[in-house]
PQR file of N, CA, C, O and H, with PARSE charges and radii, in Angstrom:
ATOM      1  N   MET A   1     109.035 116.399  86.230 -0.4000 1.5000
ATOM      2  CA  MET A   1     108.280 117.526  86.762 -0.0000 2.0000
ATOM      3  C   MET A   1     108.871 117.861  88.113  0.5500 1.7000
ATOM      4  O   MET A   1     108.980 116.997  88.983 -0.5500 1.4000
ATOM      5  N   ASN A   2     109.241 119.080  88.285 -0.4000 1.5000
ATOM      6  CA  ASN A   2     109.788 119.543  89.548 -0.0000 2.0000
ATOM      7  C   ASN A   2     109.026 120.789  89.939  0.5500 1.7000
ATOM      8  O   ASN A   2     108.881 121.701  89.125 -0.5500 1.4000
ATOM      9  H   ASN A   2     109.152 119.782  87.578  0.4000 1.0000
ATOM     10  N   ASN A   3     108.537 120.850  91.164 -0.4000 1.5000
ATOM     11  CA  ASN A   3     107.674 121.929  91.595 -0.0000 2.0000
ATOM     12  C   ASN A   3     108.195 122.492  92.910  0.5500 1.7000
ATOM     13  O   ASN A   3     108.557 121.736  93.811 -0.5500 1.4000
ATOM     14  H   ASN A   3     108.655 120.109  91.825  0.4000 1.0000
ATOM     15  N   ASN A   4     108.234 123.812  93.021 -0.4000 1.5000
ATOM     16  CA  ASN A   4     108.681 124.438  94.260 -0.0000 2.0000
ATOM     17  C   ASN A   4     107.813 125.649  94.557  0.5500 1.7000
ATOM     18  O   ASN A   4     108.157 126.773  94.192 -0.5500 1.4000
ATOM     19  H   ASN A   4     107.939 124.426  92.289  0.4000 1.0000
ATOM     20  N   GLY A   5     106.693 125.417  95.218 -0.4000 1.5000
ATOM     21  CA  GLY A   5     105.862 126.517  95.677 -0.0000 2.0000
ATOM     22  C   GLY A   5     104.664 126.841  94.815  0.5500 1.7000
ATOM     23  O   GLY A   5     103.918 127.758  95.161 -0.5500 1.4000
ATOM     24  H   GLY A   5     106.414 124.504  95.514  0.4000 1.0000
ATOM     25  N   SER A   6     104.435 126.158  93.732 -0.4000 1.5000
ATOM     26  CA  SER A   6     103.289 126.429  92.883 -0.0000 2.0000
ATOM     27  C   SER A   6     102.217 125.378  93.100  0.5500 1.7000
ATOM     28  O   SER A   6     102.409 124.408  93.835 -0.5500 1.4000
ATOM     29  H   SER A   6     105.041 125.414  93.452  0.4000 1.0000
ATOM     30  N   GLU A   7     101.094 125.587  92.453 -0.4000 1.5000
ATOM     31  CA  GLU A   7      99.969 124.672  92.605 -0.0000 2.0000
ATOM     32  C   GLU A   7      99.617 124.044  91.269  0.5500 1.7000
ATOM     33  O   GLU A   7      99.596 124.722  90.241 -0.5500 1.4000
ATOM     34  H   GLU A   7     100.937 126.375  91.856  0.4000 1.0000
ATOM     35  N   LEU A   8      99.342 122.759  91.286 -0.4000 1.5000
ATOM     36  CA  LEU A   8      98.854 122.050  90.119 -0.0000 2.0000
ATOM     37  C   LEU A   8      97.418 121.676  90.411  0.5500 1.7000
ATOM     38  O   LEU A   8      97.150 120.949  91.367 -0.5500 1.4000
ATOM     39  H   LEU A   8      99.359 122.209  92.121  0.4000 1.0000
ATOM     40  N   ASP A   9      96.494 122.160  89.606 -0.4000 1.5000
ATOM     41  CA  ASP A   9      95.073 121.924  89.835 -0.0000 2.0000
ATOM     42  C   ASP A   9      94.436 121.593  88.497  0.5500 1.7000
ATOM     43  O   ASP A   9      94.364 122.451  87.617 -0.5500 1.4000
ATOM     44  H   ASP A   9      96.712 122.751  88.829  0.4000 1.0000
ATOM     45  N   THR A  10      93.977 120.371  88.331 -0.4000 1.5000
ATOM     46  CA  THR A  10      93.368 119.976  87.068 -0.0000 2.0000
ATOM     47  C   THR A  10      91.855 119.938  87.194  0.5500 1.7000
ATOM     48  O   THR A  10      91.311 119.777  88.287 -0.5500 1.4000
ATOM     49  H   THR A  10      94.035 119.674  89.046  0.4000 1.0000
ATOM     50  N   ARG A  11      91.200 120.085  86.087 -0.4000 1.5000
ATOM     51  CA  ARG A  11      89.739 120.049  86.054 -0.0000 2.0000
ATOM     52  C   ARG A  11      89.250 118.618  85.898  0.5500 1.7000
ATOM     53  O   ARG A  11      90.011 117.728  85.519 -0.5500 1.4000
ATOM     54  H   ARG A  11      91.642 120.216  85.199  0.4000 1.0000
ATOM     55  N   SER A  12      87.992 118.409  86.190 -0.4000 1.5000
ATOM     56  CA  SER A  12      87.383 117.091  86.089 -0.0000 2.0000
ATOM     57  C   SER A  12      87.566 116.514  84.691  0.5500 1.7000
ATOM     58  O   SER A  12      87.357 117.194  83.686 -0.5500 1.4000
ATOM     59  H   SER A  12      87.374 119.131  86.499  0.4000 1.0000
ATOM     60  N   GLY A  13      87.959 115.252  84.650 -0.4000 1.5000
ATOM     61  CA  GLY A  13      88.138 114.577  83.375 -0.0000 2.0000
ATOM     62  C   GLY A  13      89.499 114.772  82.741  0.5500 1.7000
ATOM     63  O   GLY A  13      89.734 114.292  81.632 -0.5500 1.4000
ATOM     64  H   GLY A  13      88.129 114.699  85.465  0.4000 1.0000
ATOM     65  N   SER A  14      90.401 115.465  83.419 -0.4000 1.5000
ATOM     66  CA  SER A  14      91.745 115.718  82.882 -0.0000 2.0000
ATOM     67  C   SER A  14      92.638 114.506  83.076  0.5500 1.7000
ATOM     68  O   SER A  14      92.359 113.624  83.889 -0.5500 1.4000
ATOM     69  H   SER A  14      90.209 115.855  84.320  0.4000 1.0000
ATOM     70  N   SER A  15      93.720 114.487  82.309 -0.4000 1.5000
ATOM     71  CA  SER A  15      94.753 113.462  82.464 -0.0000 2.0000
ATOM     72  C   SER A  15      96.111 114.138  82.508  0.5500 1.7000
ATOM     73  O   SER A  15      96.416 114.991  81.675 -0.5500 1.4000
ATOM     74  H   SER A  15      93.947 115.203  81.649  0.4000 1.0000
ATOM     75  N   VAL A  16      96.936 113.750  83.494 -0.4000 1.5000
ATOM     76  CA  VAL A  16      98.294 114.261  83.614 -0.0000 2.0000
ATOM     77  C   VAL A  16      99.227 113.065  83.508  0.5500 1.7000
ATOM     78  O   VAL A  16      99.170 112.153  84.332 -0.5500 1.4000
ATOM     79  H   VAL A  16      96.688 113.056  84.171  0.4000 1.0000
ATOM     80  N   PHE A  17     100.091 113.066  82.490 -0.4000 1.5000
ATOM     81  CA  PHE A  17     101.086 112.015  82.293 -0.0000 2.0000
ATOM     82  C   PHE A  17     102.464 112.620  82.501  0.5500 1.7000
ATOM     83  O   PHE A  17     102.802 113.620  81.868 -0.5500 1.4000
ATOM     84  H   PHE A  17     100.138 113.807  81.820  0.4000 1.0000
ATOM     85  N   ILE A  18     103.263 112.030  83.377 -0.4000 1.5000
ATOM     86  CA  ILE A  18     104.626 112.487  83.607 -0.0000 2.0000
ATOM     87  C   ILE A  18     105.542 111.337  83.209  0.5500 1.7000
ATOM     88  O   ILE A  18     105.556 110.284  83.847 -0.5500 1.4000
ATOM     89  H   ILE A  18     102.988 111.217  83.892  0.4000 1.0000
ATOM     90  N   TYR A  19     106.295 111.554  82.157 -0.4000 1.5000
ATOM     91  CA  TYR A  19     107.193 110.530  81.617 -0.0000 2.0000
ATOM     92  C   TYR A  19     108.559 110.642  82.281  0.5500 1.7000
ATOM     93  O   TYR A  19     109.560 110.914  81.618 -0.5500 1.4000
ATOM     94  H   TYR A  19     106.283 112.408  81.639  0.4000 1.0000
ATOM     95  N   GLY A  20     108.592 110.434  83.570 -0.4000 1.5000
ATOM     96  CA  GLY A  20     109.808 110.561  84.365 -0.0000 2.0000
ATOM     97  C   GLY A  20     109.409 110.667  85.821  0.5500 1.7000
ATOM     98  O   GLY A  20     108.402 110.091  86.233 -0.5500 1.4000
ATOM     99  H   GLY A  20     107.779 110.213  84.108  0.4000 1.0000
ATOM    100  N   ASN A  21     110.188 111.400  86.606 -0.4000 1.5000
ATOM    101  CA  ASN A  21     109.940 111.549  88.035 -0.0000 2.0000
ATOM    102  C   ASN A  21     109.137 112.808  88.317  0.5500 1.7000
ATOM    103  O   ASN A  21     109.256 113.803  87.603 -0.5500 1.4000
ATOM    104  H   ASN A  21     111.005 111.868  86.271  0.4000 1.0000
ATOM    105  N   ALA A  22     108.316 112.760  89.364 -0.4000 1.5000
ATOM    106  CA  ALA A  22     107.570 113.922  89.829 -0.0000 2.0000
ATOM    107  C   ALA A  22     108.053 114.256  91.231  0.5500 1.7000
ATOM    108  O   ALA A  22     107.967 113.423  92.133 -0.5500 1.4000
ATOM    109  H   ALA A  22     108.219 111.951  89.944  0.4000 1.0000
ATOM    110  N   VAL A  23     108.564 115.477  91.422 -0.4000 1.5000
ATOM    111  CA  VAL A  23     109.032 115.930  92.729 -0.0000 2.0000
ATOM    112  C   VAL A  23     108.218 117.160  93.094  0.5500 1.7000
ATOM    113  O   VAL A  23     108.323 118.196  92.439 -0.5500 1.4000
ATOM    114  H   VAL A  23     108.633 116.154  90.689  0.4000 1.0000
ATOM    115  N   LEU A  24     107.404 117.047  94.143 -0.4000 1.5000
ATOM    116  CA  LEU A  24     106.547 118.140  94.576 -0.0000 2.0000
ATOM    117  C   LEU A  24     107.044 118.626  95.927  0.5500 1.7000
ATOM    118  O   LEU A  24     107.144 117.848  96.875 -0.5500 1.4000
ATOM    119  H   LEU A  24     107.318 116.205  94.675  0.4000 1.0000
ATOM    120  N   ASP A  25     107.360 119.926  96.015 -0.4000 1.5000
ATOM    121  CA  ASP A  25     107.969 120.499  97.215 -0.0000 2.0000
ATOM    122  C   ASP A  25     106.968 121.312  98.030  0.5500 1.7000
ATOM    123  O   ASP A  25     105.761 121.079  97.969 -0.5500 1.4000
ATOM    124  H   ASP A  25     107.279 120.559  95.245  0.4000 1.0000
ATOM    125  N   ASN A  26     107.483 122.255  98.781 -0.4000 1.5000
ATOM    126  CA  ASN A  26     106.742 123.046  99.758 -0.0000 2.0000
ATOM    127  C   ASN A  26     105.504 123.720  99.188  0.5500 1.7000
ATOM    128  O   ASN A  26     105.466 124.143  98.032 -0.5500 1.4000
ATOM    129  H   ASN A  26     108.464 122.445  98.831  0.4000 1.0000
ATOM    130  N   LYS A  27     104.495 123.802 100.045 -0.4000 1.5000
ATOM    131  CA  LYS A  27     103.255 124.526  99.774 -0.0000 2.0000
ATOM    132  C   LYS A  27     102.614 124.125  98.457  0.5500 1.7000
ATOM    133  O   LYS A  27     102.322 124.973  97.614 -0.5500 1.4000
ATOM    134  H   LYS A  27     104.526 123.458 100.983  0.4000 1.0000
ATOM    135  N   VAL A  28     102.404 122.858  98.288 -0.4000 1.5000
ATOM    136  CA  VAL A  28     101.821 122.328  97.066 -0.0000 2.0000
ATOM    137  C   VAL A  28     100.511 121.631  97.386  0.5500 1.7000
ATOM    138  O   VAL A  28     100.438 120.811  98.301 -0.5500 1.4000
ATOM    139  H   VAL A  28     102.642 122.169  98.972  0.4000 1.0000
ATOM    140  N   THR A  29      99.495 121.958  96.639 -0.4000 1.5000
ATOM    141  CA  THR A  29      98.217 121.274  96.736 -0.0000 2.0000
ATOM    142  C   THR A  29      97.860 120.754  95.364  0.5500 1.7000
ATOM    143  O   THR A  29      97.860 121.509  94.392 -0.5500 1.4000
ATOM    144  H   THR A  29      99.554 122.625  95.896  0.4000 1.0000
ATOM    145  N   ILE A  30      97.560 119.486  95.274 -0.4000 1.5000
ATOM    146  CA  ILE A  30      97.133 118.897  94.015 -0.0000 2.0000
ATOM    147  C   ILE A  30      95.708 118.411  94.198  0.5500 1.7000
ATOM    148  O   ILE A  30      95.439 117.552  95.037 -0.5500 1.4000
ATOM    149  H   ILE A  30      97.560 118.873  96.063  0.4000 1.0000
ATOM    150  N   SER A  31      94.816 118.951  93.425 -0.4000 1.5000
ATOM    151  CA  SER A  31      93.433 118.505  93.451 -0.0000 2.0000
ATOM    152  C   SER A  31      93.124 117.867  92.117  0.5500 1.7000
ATOM    153  O   SER A  31      93.196 118.523  91.078 -0.5500 1.4000
ATOM    154  H   SER A  31      95.035 119.649  92.743  0.4000 1.0000
ATOM    155  N   LEU A  32      92.784 116.612  92.138 -0.4000 1.5000
ATOM    156  CA  LEU A  32      92.522 115.890  90.894 -0.0000 2.0000
ATOM    157  C   LEU A  32      91.179 115.178  90.974  0.5500 1.7000
ATOM    158  O   LEU A  32      90.836 114.603  92.007 -0.5500 1.4000
ATOM    159  H   LEU A  32      92.726 116.079  92.983  0.4000 1.0000
ATOM    160  N   SER A  33      90.448 115.217  89.921 -0.4000 1.5000
ATOM    161  CA  SER A  33      89.264 114.365  89.783 -0.0000 2.0000
ATOM    162  C   SER A  33      89.374 113.704  88.418  0.5500 1.7000
ATOM    163  O   SER A  33      88.434 113.707  87.623 -0.5500 1.4000
ATOM    164  H   SER A  33      90.726 115.684  89.082  0.4000 1.0000
ATOM    165  N   SER A  34      90.541 113.139  88.172 -0.4000 1.5000
ATOM    166  CA  SER A  34      90.858 112.601  86.852 -0.0000 2.0000
ATOM    167  C   SER A  34      91.968 111.565  86.984  0.5500 1.7000
ATOM    168  O   SER A  34      91.963 110.784  87.935 -0.5500 1.4000
ATOM    169  H   SER A  34      91.305 113.136  88.817  0.4000 1.0000
ATOM    170  N   TYR A  35      92.912 111.541  86.057 -0.4000 1.5000
ATOM    171  CA  TYR A  35      94.028 110.597  86.064 -0.0000 2.0000
ATOM    172  C   TYR A  35      95.353 111.339  86.247  0.5500 1.7000
ATOM    173  O   TYR A  35      95.607 112.342  85.582 -0.5500 1.4000
ATOM    174  H   TYR A  35      92.915 112.176  85.284  0.4000 1.0000
ATOM    175  N   PHE A  36      96.196 110.836  87.158 -0.4000 1.5000
ATOM    176  CA  PHE A  36      97.532 111.371  87.397 -0.0000 2.0000
ATOM    177  C   PHE A  36      98.481 110.189  87.303  0.5500 1.7000
ATOM    178  O   PHE A  36      98.491 109.332  88.188 -0.5500 1.4000
ATOM    179  H   PHE A  36      95.989 110.020  87.699  0.4000 1.0000
ATOM    180  N   ILE A  37      99.276 110.130  86.246 -0.4000 1.5000
ATOM    181  CA  ILE A  37     100.108 108.966  85.954 -0.0000 2.0000
ATOM    182  C   ILE A  37     101.573 109.387  85.915  0.5500 1.7000
ATOM    183  O   ILE A  37     101.953 110.268  85.144 -0.5500 1.4000
ATOM    184  H   ILE A  37      99.268 110.826  85.527  0.4000 1.0000
ATOM    185  N   VAL A  38     102.393 108.751  86.752 -0.4000 1.5000
ATOM    186  CA  VAL A  38     103.821 109.035  86.818 -0.0000 2.0000
ATOM    187  C   VAL A  38     104.560 107.755  86.431  0.5500 1.7000
ATOM    188  O   VAL A  38     104.418 106.730  87.097 -0.5500 1.4000
ATOM    189  H   VAL A  38     102.084 108.035  87.378  0.4000 1.0000
ATOM    190  N   LEU A  39     105.340 107.813  85.366 -0.4000 1.5000
ATOM    191  CA  LEU A  39     106.059 106.623  84.924 -0.0000 2.0000
ATOM    192  C   LEU A  39     107.360 106.410  85.687  0.5500 1.7000
ATOM    193  O   LEU A  39     107.979 105.354  85.555 -0.5500 1.4000
ATOM    194  H   LEU A  39     105.455 108.646  84.825  0.4000 1.0000
ATOM    195  N   GLY A  40     107.783 107.377  86.472 -0.4000 1.5000
ATOM    196  CA  GLY A  40     108.985 107.262  87.296 -0.0000 2.0000
ATOM    197  C   GLY A  40     108.612 107.254  88.765  0.5500 1.7000
ATOM    198  O   GLY A  40     107.610 106.656  89.158 -0.5500 1.4000
ATOM    199  H   GLY A  40     107.280 108.235  86.578  0.4000 1.0000
ATOM    200  N   ASP A  41     109.430 107.925  89.584 -0.4000 1.5000
ATOM    201  CA  ASP A  41     109.213 108.006  91.028 -0.0000 2.0000
ATOM    202  C   ASP A  41     108.371 109.236  91.364  0.5500 1.7000
ATOM    203  O   ASP A  41     108.394 110.232  90.641 -0.5500 1.4000
ATOM    204  H   ASP A  41     110.245 108.410  89.265  0.4000 1.0000
ATOM    205  N   PHE A  42     107.631 109.155  92.463 -0.4000 1.5000
ATOM    206  CA  PHE A  42     106.834 110.277  92.963 -0.0000 2.0000
ATOM    207  C   PHE A  42     107.337 110.635  94.347  0.5500 1.7000
ATOM    208  O   PHE A  42     107.359 109.786  95.238 -0.5500 1.4000
ATOM    209  H   PHE A  42     107.612 108.345  93.050  0.4000 1.0000
ATOM    210  N   THR A  43     107.743 111.888  94.541 -0.4000 1.5000
ATOM    211  CA  THR A  43     108.270 112.349  95.822 -0.0000 2.0000
ATOM    212  C   THR A  43     107.534 113.598  96.263  0.5500 1.7000
ATOM    213  O   THR A  43     107.418 114.555  95.497 -0.5500 1.4000
ATOM    214  H   THR A  43     107.725 112.579  93.817  0.4000 1.0000
ATOM    215  N   LYS A  44     107.036 113.598  97.491 -0.4000 1.5000
ATOM    216  CA  LYS A  44     106.489 114.803  98.125 -0.0000 2.0000
ATOM    217  C   LYS A  44     107.480 115.165  99.205  0.5500 1.7000
ATOM    218  O   LYS A  44     107.589 114.464 100.211 -0.5500 1.4000
ATOM    219  H   LYS A  44     107.131 112.821  98.113  0.4000 1.0000
ATOM    220  N   SER A  45     108.212 116.266  99.008 -0.4000 1.5000
ATOM    221  CA  SER A  45     109.218 116.672  99.982 -0.0000 2.0000
ATOM    222  C   SER A  45     108.783 117.943 100.678  0.5500 1.7000
ATOM    223  O   SER A  45     107.709 118.472 100.391 -0.5500 1.4000
ATOM    224  H   SER A  45     108.123 116.835  98.191  0.4000 1.0000
ATOM    225  N   GLY A  46     109.605 118.440 101.589 -0.4000 1.5000
ATOM    226  CA  GLY A  46     109.255 119.604 102.392 -0.0000 2.0000
ATOM    227  C   GLY A  46     108.611 119.150 103.695  0.5500 1.7000
ATOM    228  O   GLY A  46     108.279 117.976 103.854 -0.5500 1.4000
ATOM    229  H   GLY A  46     110.477 118.010 101.822  0.4000 1.0000
ATOM    230  N   ALA A  47     108.438 120.075 104.616 -0.4000 1.5000
ATOM    231  CA  ALA A  47     107.829 119.770 105.910 -0.0000 2.0000
ATOM    232  C   ALA A  47     106.355 119.406 105.729  0.5500 1.7000
ATOM    233  O   ALA A  47     105.709 119.861 104.785 -0.5500 1.4000
ATOM    234  H   ALA A  47     108.708 121.029 104.487  0.4000 1.0000
ATOM    235  N   SER A  48     105.832 118.592 106.632 -0.4000 1.5000
ATOM    236  CA  SER A  48     104.449 118.130 106.506 -0.0000 2.0000
ATOM    237  C   SER A  48     103.442 119.273 106.562  0.5500 1.7000
ATOM    238  O   SER A  48     102.343 119.134 106.024 -0.5500 1.4000
ATOM    239  H   SER A  48     106.356 118.223 107.400  0.4000 1.0000
ATOM    240  N   ASN A  49     103.772 120.391 107.190 -0.4000 1.5000
ATOM    241  CA  ASN A  49     102.847 121.515 107.273 -0.0000 2.0000
ATOM    242  C   ASN A  49     103.024 122.501 106.121  0.5500 1.7000
ATOM    243  O   ASN A  49     102.389 123.556 106.127 -0.5500 1.4000
ATOM    244  H   ASN A  49     104.664 120.505 107.627  0.4000 1.0000
ATOM    245  N   GLN A  50     103.855 122.197 105.145 -0.4000 1.5000
ATOM    246  CA  GLN A  50     104.132 123.120 104.049 -0.0000 2.0000
ATOM    247  C   GLN A  50     103.483 122.696 102.742  0.5500 1.7000
ATOM    248  O   GLN A  50     103.910 123.133 101.673 -0.5500 1.4000
ATOM    249  H   GLN A  50     104.371 121.340 105.140  0.4000 1.0000
ATOM    250  N   GLY A  51     102.506 121.891 102.803 -0.4000 1.5000
ATOM    251  CA  GLY A  51     101.820 121.494 101.590 -0.0000 2.0000
ATOM    252  C   GLY A  51     101.078 120.202 101.790  0.5500 1.7000
ATOM    253  O   GLY A  51     101.367 119.433 102.706 -0.5500 1.4000
ATOM    254  H   GLY A  51     102.159 121.536 103.671  0.4000 1.0000
ATOM    255  N   SER A  52     100.127 119.974 100.932 -0.4000 1.5000
ATOM    256  CA  SER A  52      99.347 118.756 101.046 -0.0000 2.0000
ATOM    257  C   SER A  52      99.008 118.249  99.653  0.5500 1.7000
ATOM    258  O   SER A  52      99.124 118.967  98.660 -0.5500 1.4000
ATOM    259  H   SER A  52      99.891 120.598 100.188  0.4000 1.0000
ATOM    260  N   ILE A  53      98.597 117.022  99.611 -0.4000 1.5000
ATOM    261  CA  ILE A  53      98.127 116.435  98.368 -0.0000 2.0000
ATOM    262  C   ILE A  53      96.661 116.100  98.588  0.5500 1.7000
ATOM    263  O   ILE A  53      96.329 115.239  99.403 -0.5500 1.4000
ATOM    264  H   ILE A  53      98.503 116.439 100.418  0.4000 1.0000
ATOM    265  N   THR A  54      95.792 116.777  97.867 -0.4000 1.5000
ATOM    266  CA  THR A  54      94.362 116.557  97.973 -0.0000 2.0000
ATOM    267  C   THR A  54      93.907 115.752  96.779  0.5500 1.7000
ATOM    268  O   THR A  54      94.157 116.132  95.635 -0.5500 1.4000
ATOM    269  H   THR A  54      96.062 117.476  97.205  0.4000 1.0000
ATOM    270  N   ILE A  55      93.242 114.642  97.036 -0.4000 1.5000
ATOM    271  CA  ILE A  55      92.778 113.764  95.959 -0.0000 2.0000
ATOM    272  C   ILE A  55      91.262 113.666  96.049  0.5500 1.7000
ATOM    273  O   ILE A  55      90.721 113.234  97.067 -0.5500 1.4000
ATOM    274  H   ILE A  55      93.039 114.333  97.965  0.4000 1.0000
ATOM    275  N   ASP A  56      90.582 114.067  94.988 -0.4000 1.5000
ATOM    276  CA  ASP A  56      89.128 114.034  94.946 -0.0000 2.0000
ATOM    277  C   ASP A  56      88.692 113.141  93.793  0.5500 1.7000
ATOM    278  O   ASP A  56      88.702 113.565  92.638 -0.5500 1.4000
ATOM    279  H   ASP A  56      91.022 114.418  94.161  0.4000 1.0000
ATOM    280  N   ASP A  57      88.311 111.911  94.104 -0.4000 1.5000
ATOM    281  CA  ASP A  57      87.824 110.947  93.108 -0.0000 2.0000
ATOM    282  C   ASP A  57      88.797 110.806  91.945  0.5500 1.7000
ATOM    283  O   ASP A  57      88.403 110.867  90.780 -0.5500 1.4000
ATOM    284  H   ASP A  57      88.303 111.567  95.043  0.4000 1.0000
ATOM    285  N   ALA A  58      90.071 110.616  92.275 -0.4000 1.5000
ATOM    286  CA  ALA A  58      91.119 110.547  91.255 -0.0000 2.0000
ATOM    287  C   ALA A  58      91.650 109.129  91.120  0.5500 1.7000
ATOM    288  O   ALA A  58      91.476 108.287  92.001 -0.5500 1.4000
ATOM    289  H   ALA A  58      90.390 110.567  93.221  0.4000 1.0000
ATOM    290  N   HIS A  59      92.295 108.895  90.003 -0.4000 1.5000
ATOM    291  CA  HIS A  59      93.002 107.648  89.748 -0.0000 2.0000
ATOM    292  C   HIS A  59      94.478 108.004  89.666  0.5500 1.7000
ATOM    293  O   HIS A  59      94.897 108.698  88.739 -0.5500 1.4000
ATOM    294  H   HIS A  59      92.437 109.579  89.287  0.4000 1.0000
ATOM    295  N   ILE A  60      95.278 107.533  90.631 -0.4000 1.5000
ATOM    296  CA  ILE A  60      96.692 107.845  90.716 -0.0000 2.0000
ATOM    297  C   ILE A  60      97.482 106.569  90.431  0.5500 1.7000
ATOM    298  O   ILE A  60      97.257 105.539  91.068 -0.5500 1.4000
ATOM    299  H   ILE A  60      94.938 106.969  91.383  0.4000 1.0000
ATOM    300  N   TYR A  61      98.401 106.640  89.478 -0.4000 1.5000
ATOM    301  CA  TYR A  61      99.254 105.506  89.142 -0.0000 2.0000
ATOM    302  C   TYR A  61     100.710 105.960  89.160  0.5500 1.7000
ATOM    303  O   TYR A  61     101.075 106.911  88.469 -0.5500 1.4000
ATOM    304  H   TYR A  61      98.584 107.477  88.961  0.4000 1.0000
ATOM    305  N   VAL A  62     101.537 105.283  89.947 -0.4000 1.5000
ATOM    306  CA  VAL A  62     102.972 105.572  90.003 -0.0000 2.0000
ATOM    307  C   VAL A  62     103.696 104.273  89.715  0.5500 1.7000
ATOM    308  O   VAL A  62     103.542 103.290  90.440 -0.5500 1.4000
ATOM    309  H   VAL A  62     101.241 104.511  90.508  0.4000 1.0000
ATOM    310  N   MET A  63     104.488 104.274  88.651 -0.4000 1.5000
ATOM    311  CA  MET A  63     105.191 103.065  88.243 -0.0000 2.0000
ATOM    312  C   MET A  63     106.497 102.852  89.017  0.5500 1.7000
ATOM    313  O   MET A  63     107.013 101.735  89.060 -0.5500 1.4000
ATOM    314  H   MET A  63     104.613 105.072  88.062  0.4000 1.0000
ATOM    315  N   GLY A  64     107.032 103.911  89.626 -0.4000 1.5000
ATOM    316  CA  GLY A  64     108.263 103.827  90.396 -0.0000 2.0000
ATOM    317  C   GLY A  64     107.968 103.814  91.889  0.5500 1.7000
ATOM    318  O   GLY A  64     106.944 103.289  92.327 -0.5500 1.4000
ATOM    319  H   GLY A  64     106.613 104.819  89.591  0.4000 1.0000
ATOM    320  N   ASN A  65     108.872 104.395  92.660 -0.4000 1.5000
ATOM    321  CA  ASN A  65     108.759 104.467  94.111 -0.0000 2.0000
ATOM    322  C   ASN A  65     107.975 105.699  94.534  0.5500 1.7000
ATOM    323  O   ASN A  65     107.957 106.705  93.825 -0.5500 1.4000
ATOM    324  H   ASN A  65     109.703 104.822  92.304  0.4000 1.0000
ATOM    325  N   VAL A  66     107.323 105.617  95.698 -0.4000 1.5000
ATOM    326  CA  VAL A  66     106.605 106.745  96.286 -0.0000 2.0000
ATOM    327  C   VAL A  66     107.268 107.051  97.621  0.5500 1.7000
ATOM    328  O   VAL A  66     107.448 106.158  98.450 -0.5500 1.4000
ATOM    329  H   VAL A  66     107.338 104.799  96.274  0.4000 1.0000
ATOM    330  N   SER A  67     107.634 108.324  97.830 -0.4000 1.5000
ATOM    331  CA  SER A  67     108.222 108.715  99.118 -0.0000 2.0000
ATOM    332  C   SER A  67     107.695 110.064  99.532  0.5500 1.7000
ATOM    333  O   SER A  67     107.312 110.886  98.699 -0.5500 1.4000
ATOM    334  H   SER A  67     107.488 109.049  97.157  0.4000 1.0000
ATOM    335  N   SER A  68     107.679 110.285 100.852 -0.4000 1.5000
ATOM    336  CA  SER A  68     107.159 111.533 101.393 -0.0000 2.0000
ATOM    337  C   SER A  68     107.977 111.937 102.581  0.5500 1.7000
ATOM    338  O   SER A  68     107.707 112.970 103.194 -0.5500 1.4000
ATOM    339  H   SER A  68     107.990 109.617 101.528  0.4000 1.0000
TER
END
C-alpha cells in the first residue's frame, strides 16, 4: 500500500490487512476503530506537519519495522 495525499478512513468494526509494506506520505489521516494489520514494514513519511495518524480505540499490528 502506497499513499500520497489521500485519506484512509475505516468504519467501526472494520479490518484492514496489508500483505506487504504500508507507506503513508504527506497529508494523511488514518482514523481506525477496528484492526489495522501490516505483515511488512510500516512507514509514515513526509514532514511532521503534513499529516497525522489518528487512532481511536484501534488494534494496530505491524510484523515488520515501524519508522516515521
